[in-house]
N, C-alpha and C positions, 0 to 999 in steps of 0.2 A: 605717565600712565598707563595703568594694569591690562596685563596682556589676558583677557575675561574671553568665555567662547561669543563668537556672535551669534545675531540673534538666527530662527531657524534660516529665514530669508535670505540670509548671506551668504551660511553653512552650505549652501544648495550654490555650485559652479552653474555660472551663466547657462551653459550647454544643455547643460543635464536637466534644467527648465523651461527653453525654449523647443531648443532640436530634440529631446525626445517624440515630444506629441506634434511635429511633425516631416514631413517627410518633401522629396524634392519638387515634386507637385502638390502644391495648395489653395486653394482657392483662387485666390489672388493671382496664381502664374506657378512662375517657375522660380525655384528656390535654388539661386547658384550659390551660395556659402553653402548647404546644405551640401549639393552634389557634388563639388569639388574638396572639402575636408570628408567627404565617406567616398567617391568616387575619384574622384577628375583626378588628383594626385596619381589616387592607381595606373591611373589609368594613359596619366602620362608617362609612367615609370616607364608600364608594361610595351609601351609604344618605341618610347626610346632605346630599350634595350635591344628589341627586338630590331632595331630599324641599325641605333650600329650592330650587328650583332648578323645582319646583311651585308653592310658595308667593310669593315672590318675581319676577315674571315681570320686572329687571331682574337678579337676580341671574349668570347667564349668560351677558351680553353679553363684547364683548370685553374693555374697557375697565371693566369692572367683575372680569374676573377676572384684571386685567392691575394695578388696585388691592390685589386678593386678594391677590395673590406680593407687592406690596412691603411693605401694611400685616401681613408676616409673615416677613419677613426678618429683622426687630428680631428679632424672640420667636427668630426658630428660629436666627441666630444666638448668643441668648441660650442657647440650650437644646442648643446643640452642647455649649459651652463645659461648664456644668452637665454631661450626661452623662458630661464625664469622672469628673469630682471626683463623682458619684452609682455610678459603676460602680467605684472604689475604697472607697463604702459612706458615703460623706460627707453632706453637703450647705454649701450654701451660699447662704443669705438678703443679701448685701452685693449682688449684681450689681445692685439697679434703683436702690443709691444710687452702684454704681460709672460707670450709664448716663449719672448727671446731672451728678456731676464729670469724669467724662469727657468727657463735652458742653463743660461751662465750658469746660474748659481750652484745647479745643478750639477752640471759637469766638473767644477770647479771644487764643489766640496767631496764626490767621487774622486780624483784628484786626487785631493787632499789626504786621504788612507785611509776614509770614514767608510762604511759599507755604506753598499749601492743604495738597499733599502730610509739609508741613512741620507741618501741624497735625492733619494725621491722626494721623500715627506717634506724634506727643506724643498725642494723645488716647488711644489703642493702649498707648501706654507706664509712662502713670500706669493706666490701668484693670491691666495685669502686676504693676504695681507695689502697689497693693493687695493684689490673689491673694497675691504671693510674701508679705503679712506676714502675712495668712491661713495659711497654708501654716506660714509660720515655730511659727508661733504652735503651730495644730493641731497638726504631725509632731514641732516639736522641743519643747515644752512640756508637751505631752498634756494641751493644754485637749480641752474637746466643740467637735465646728468645730459647732452648735447656738449655742451662747452668744460662743462668736470671731464668729464672722460675724452675729451679732445686735445686737452690741456697734460691729464696725465697719460695718457697713447704718449704724444710730443717730448715729454719729459720721464716718461720711462724707456723710448729709442736713445734717447742722448747717454738715461744714464748706462744701457748696455752697452754703447761704443766704446763710452769712458770705463766700464768696468773690463773691457777687452782693447783695449789702444785700434779699436777696426779692426781687430786680428781674427779669424776663428778661432775658439779654444781646442784641442781636440784630443777627445776619452781614450785612453790604451785601458778603460778598466770592461773585460768580457760579460763581468755580467751587468753592469750597469747598460751595455751595447745592448747585451739577449731582451730588454725590455721593449728596444724597439724592433727588433729583428729578428725574434726567439720564436717558438711555436710550443702551445703546448696541443696535449693530442691532437696532431696535424693544423692546426687554428692561429693563425701567429700573435702574437702575444699580444698586441694594438687593437685586436679586436675584441678578443678576450674581455680585456678592460673599458672598452667601448659599451660590452654589452654589460658589467657588473654596473655601471654606471649610467646607464638608461635604465637598469631596473633598475637599480636605488631612487633614483628622480621620479620614474614611473609612480614608485610606492609612495611616497612623498609629495609627489602632487596630487595624488589619486586617494591614497588611504589617511593621510595625515590631516590634522586639524588645522598645521601647519601649514599645506597644499591648500587650507580652503580658506584662508587667510588673506595667501597670496592673490588668487584670485577674485576672494571681494573686494583687496586696496585695486585692483586693476581693473576692477568695475565702477567702484567709485569709490572713490579716495574718506573722501565724507560722512559716507555712509557708512564705513566698513566702523572709523572711528569710531562715530556714534557710537557703534554696536558691540565697541569697547575691544576691538581688536587695536594693539602698537600699532601706528601707520611708519612711521617712523624705526620703530627697530626690523620690520618684517622688510622697508627699502632697503635697509643698509646690508638686512644679512641677504640678501636677491646678491648684490652686487658680491657678495663676499664671496655665495658660491659659485657663481661664475667668474669671480679670479681664481678660487680653486680650480674650475673646469678646464681654465684657461692653465693653465701652469701646468696643470696633469697633460696636460696639451702640449707645453712647451719640452717638459721630460722628457714624455716618449720621442717627438722631434728629434730632440739631441741624442740622446741613444740610438734610431735610426740612421741617422746621417755620419753619425759617431766623433759632433762636435757640436759645438754650440757657435750661434754664430747672431750676432750686432744686429743682422738683418733677417733675421727668423719670423713668420707671423706678421712677414708683411702685406694687407693687408685683408690677411685672414677672416680681420671680425665683419667685411665685407662681403666675403661666403658662407659664413657662420647666419646673418640680418638673412642673408638671401633665402637659407636652408627652412628656417624658422617661420620663417613668411611664407615662404610656398607650401609650407607644412601646413598650414591654415590657421598659425596662430595670427591675433590680429595686433597690428602696430599701436593703436590705441587702449590693448588692454583689455582685462577679465577677460579674452577668450581666447582656447587654445587646447590644443592638443600634441604629449610628449613624439607618443610615435609618428605626430605629418611631421614633426621634424626632424625623426632619424630616416624620415623615408626624402623629405626635403635635400638632406645631406647625400645620400643615395642616389639622387635625380644627379646631383649639381658632381659627382663622382661620374659615374655615367658620362656624362656628358666631358667631365672632363680628357675619362681614360682615350673616351674613341676619339677627338679630339685629336688626340697624341700619340693613336696606333692609323688616322688615316693623314698622317704627316702635313697636318694645319699650322700652317707657322700661328711661332705667341701670340703677336700682336692681334694676329687673329679672334684666338684662341678669348681676349682683353678683354675684344670687340666682344665677342661670343656671348661673356661674361656679364657684364654694361649692358646687353639685353636681357639677358635674365633678370639682370633684380630688376632693371623698369620695368618687364612686366612682373615679376611678385609682387611688384608695391602698387604697380594697377590691380592686379588681383587681390590684392587687399582692401583695397579702396574703391574698389565693387561689388566686394565684399559686403562690405557698410555702408552704397547705398546703391542697391542692384537696381539689371534694368529688368521688369518681371516683364514675361509673355506675361501676359493680365490675358486670362474666358472672358471674352466678355458676360458680364449680365443678365440674371435671366428680364430685368428693368429695362436694362442699358438697351438688347435684342426691340423690346417691345417698343420703348423709343424710335429705334430706328425704322421698326415699318411703319410706325403712323409717316416719318418725313418720308419717306418713298411713296407710302400713300398720299 
């Protein structure tokens, strides 16, 4: 099927047609979805940051804030790719395993004597290739995204263990280490990479025809197909993007810890999904903002670092993370099926007055 440009109606993203004409308070009452996407998530970030700064004295130091930014970068890059997938009403559970395999391949490439930039590119391409496999199975065989990516998650995790015999692969290449631990003008390299990824991803979603196609497919795949959009190609491409982002995150992680580990990236897919949903992207597709994903990633990073500084035990952190994921899904459900605080209409008020009289 040819990839023609969509009709004018499909070219406009759902939020630009609906949300641009509404405010947090409408004639029917308080609009939770609008409030959360525009104000609520920022309120949560500000309150959480202030709370952590008050509880943990070392939280607001420059060194700690730089460390938070560095730690956030990996999940934020993962979440950027996941945003593309979820915008099309998909899901990718394999990104955590892609982090491990891509990191292993990158370290093996770097230690083999090839230049570090080549190792980085190879790691990213491995992630993209895994994403393409996911996309082809989902788009062309009509298999459920959850099942496909669950299968590739398990397969890739096993592949990582097989490639390393279950042992870490240490990297002794200094240039490769700088990717995870170096600085550019005082800013950690992973943070610089994260900013570049988000700028490119934002431009792709907001300023290109392809971005409009992504929103259209997530909003109504059948309508997008009838408008001339190659739905299968778009679906395959978003999984490739998610895989490439996971591959890049895996390379950065391996460089940061100076080794490739088959256990790397475990449960990272849940953190990425939580960041995307907290940021306002609907699990049903067709609606979301990349800026929100970044804010969601920052919230999770601030929470995680704050808990560590407060010496909260690891298993307690897992409990809290589980609650956050459940809350993220609950917020998404509430946005789609809001409990509005409705204003009584004039007719309703007149009826109530008549009944009282």
